[in-house]
Each structure stands twice: as structure tokens, then as C-alpha cells.
N, C-alpha and C positions, 0 to 999 in steps of 0.2 A: 504494499499500500504506500503510495506517495504521501509525503508530508503536506500539511496544509499550505505551506508557502509555495510548493510546487504546483499544487492544484490551483491556487490562486494567482499564479504568476503567468497569466495569459493576457497580453495586452489587448487582444481582440474581444474581450468580454466587457459588457458595461457593468455598472455597479449592481444592478438587480441580478443579473447572471452570476456575479461574484458572490452576492449574498445567498443566492439558492445553492451554489457549490459549497459554500462554507456550512450551510445549514445541513446539507447531505453529509459532509465530512463528520460534523458533530454527531449526527445520528448514527453513523457507522461506528464511530468512536465510542458512544455510550453503549451500543449493542455488544462491541468486543469487550468493553469493561464489565458488562453484565455477565457475558459468557465467561469471563475468567473467574469471576466470583462464584458462579454456579458450577464451575469445572471441579471445585473442591467437593461439591455435594451434587453430583450429577442426578441423584434421585430426589432433589429438592421438590417439594410439592407446591404447586401454584395455587393461589387462592381462587375460589370460584366467583367471589364478589369483591369488588374493589374496596380496599380498607379506607380509602378516602371518601368517596361518594356513595358507595353502596350498591352500584349497578353491576350487573353480571359482567365478568371478563369472558370474552369469547373464547370458545374451545381452542381455536387455532392458535390464539395468543398464548394460552396456557401451555399448550403442547410445544410451541417453538421457543418459549422463554421459561425453562424450569425455574420455579421459585418466584414467579412474577406476583406482585401484590397489588398493582395498581392498573386501572384501565388506561387505554391509550390517551385520553384526554387529560386525566389527572397526572400521568407521567410527563406529558408534554408540558403541562403547567409547572410541574415540579422542576424540570429541567430549565424552563425559562426563569424561574425564580433563582435557581442556583447560578445561572449565568449572570444574572443581574447583581448578585451579591459577591461576585468575585472581583 
């Protein structure tokens, strides 16, 4: 995987495209970090219901991310808050 600087170092992209590419890079990085955490416990059980808002976490998400505890919307909101506080 290329570093963020290499991905963003394309003079042909406008600011919106750069932002989109940075967001995708961050999502990929978050997924890799989650996979590393759960690699220690590959049998981690995902929650059926989001611990933040209480809605059902889709089966596909639970199977693809062992140990998941948040729905997509709550996870996205958490990541945005985390980025704002860095």
C-alpha cells in the first residue's frame, strides 16, 4: 500500500478529488487497524445491535469485521470525532 503522501501527490487532481482519496485512505487504514486488533482474537464475537444507537448491525458487517460493536453510521461519526480531536 502506498503512503498517503504518494497517493495525494498527483498534480492532476483537484481539491475535491484529493479529499476523496484521503478519505478512502483513512477508511482503508481504519480497517487494517481493526483487523490487526481482531487478529489476536479471530473468534471475537460481533454485537448484533449497535452499542451506541441500538439499531441492528447488518449480518454482512458482523461477519466481515469480527468483534464489531458499532453500526456503520455510529462508527463513521466516531471516526470523524476522533479526527477532529487530533
